[in-house]
N, C-alpha and C positions, 0 to 999 in steps of 0.2 A: 504494500500500500504506500502511496506517495504522500508526502506532506500536504500537497495541494489538492488531494482528492476531495471532491465534494462529498460531505457526509451528512446524511439526514437521519436523525434519530426517530425511531418508531416509538410507539407507546410503550411505557413500562408497566408491568403488572406483576402479579404473583402467580407462579406456577402452582400446580396442584399440591406440591409438597411444601410450599411456602418460600421457595427460593425466588430471588428476583429474576425476572425475565426481561431481556433487552433485545431489540432488533435494530440494527444499524445498516442503512443502505449506503454503499460506497460506489462512487462513479469517478474514477481517475480522469484528470483532464487530458491525458495522452491518448485516451480512447474516444471514439466518436460519441457525441452526446446521446445517451439512451432515450428512446422514445417508446414508452409503454413497457419498460422493464428496467431493472437495475443491473449493473455489471457485476456487482458482488453484494452479498448480504452477510453480515457478521451478527450472529445471534447466540444468546446464552439462555438456557432454560431446558424444558422438557421437549424432546423432538417427537412430533406426531407425523407418522408416515401416512399419506393419503393415497388410497388405491385409485387407479384410473377410473374415471367416471365418464360415461357417455350420456346421451340425452334420454336415458330410460326413465319412464314414469314409474310410479309405485307398483304397477302391475307388470312391469318388465317389458314394456313396449316403447320403441323409439318415438319421441315426440318431435315433430317438425321435419321438413324436407329440405331446408336450406341451412347453410353453415352458421348464420347468425342465430337463428332460433335454436339450433342444436347446441351451439356454444353456450347460450344463456342457460339452457337446461343442464348441460354437463357441469358448468361452473356452479350453478345453484346446488346440484347434487354434491359436488366437492365441498362447498361451504357448509352444507347440512352435516356432512360427516365431520368437518372441522369443528362446528359448534357442538356436536354430540361428544366430541373428545375434549371439550372445554376450551376451545380456541376461538379466535376472532379473525376476520379477514386480514387485518393489518399485520397479523402474525405469520402470514405466509412467507416462507423464506425462499422457496424454489417452486417453479411450476413449469411443466413440460406440456405443450399442446401438440397433439398428434392430429394431423388432418389428411384425409384421403385426397384432397385437391388443394394443395398449398397455394396455387395461383388464385383460386376462388377465395381462400381465407385471406390472402393479402389484399385482394381486390375489395373485400368487405371490411378491411382493417378499421376504418373510421367507425363503422357501425358496431363492430366488436368492441372497440375502445369505449363507446358509449355504454354498452352493456357492462363492461368492466367497472367503469366509474360509478355506475348506478348500484352495482352489487358489492363492490369492494372499496371504492373510493379512489384516492390518488396515490396510494401506497402500492409500489410495484416490486414484486420479488425478482430474484434472478430468474430469467425465463429463457426457454428455447422453443422453437417451432420446428416440428419434424414432419416431413411428408412421408406417408406410408401407403402401401398398396391397398390395404384394407384393415379394418378394425375387428375386434372379436364379435361385437354385436352387429348382426345383419342390419344394413340401412344406416349405420352410424357414420357420420361424416367427420366428427370431431371427438377426441377423448382428451381429458385433462388429468394430469397426475402431479402430485407435488408433496411437499412436506412443509410443516410449520414448526415454529418454536414457541411454546406457550409457557 
């Protein structure tokens, strides 16, 4: 980490065992300015690993036929799992987005960003987007997987 790295502190809270939790986003000036992600996240606390989530509803059916609708449902599912584990959206440290059509995902990036800000806010974890041939659930266009520090 460089001295000049832009550092933004996340919320501090208490982990389940009473230890202090911190999340710090680090964006060094020698890297291109991040847009919709952080270059690095330094966190201390309890790690919660979040399984990959697609746009499945409670009955196990894919919701939506476009990448934005499916991203919203998949992210909502991931956040539901995070809340059930005692975490908050701002505690996400890393997120990987898998998309069956990365070009369509990028084309709709502005709409996906609006969904992100509505559901998560303006805290961005370290992120990666990966194009894949297909996902486990038939009809799924997007899957999100990550971890948080609570």
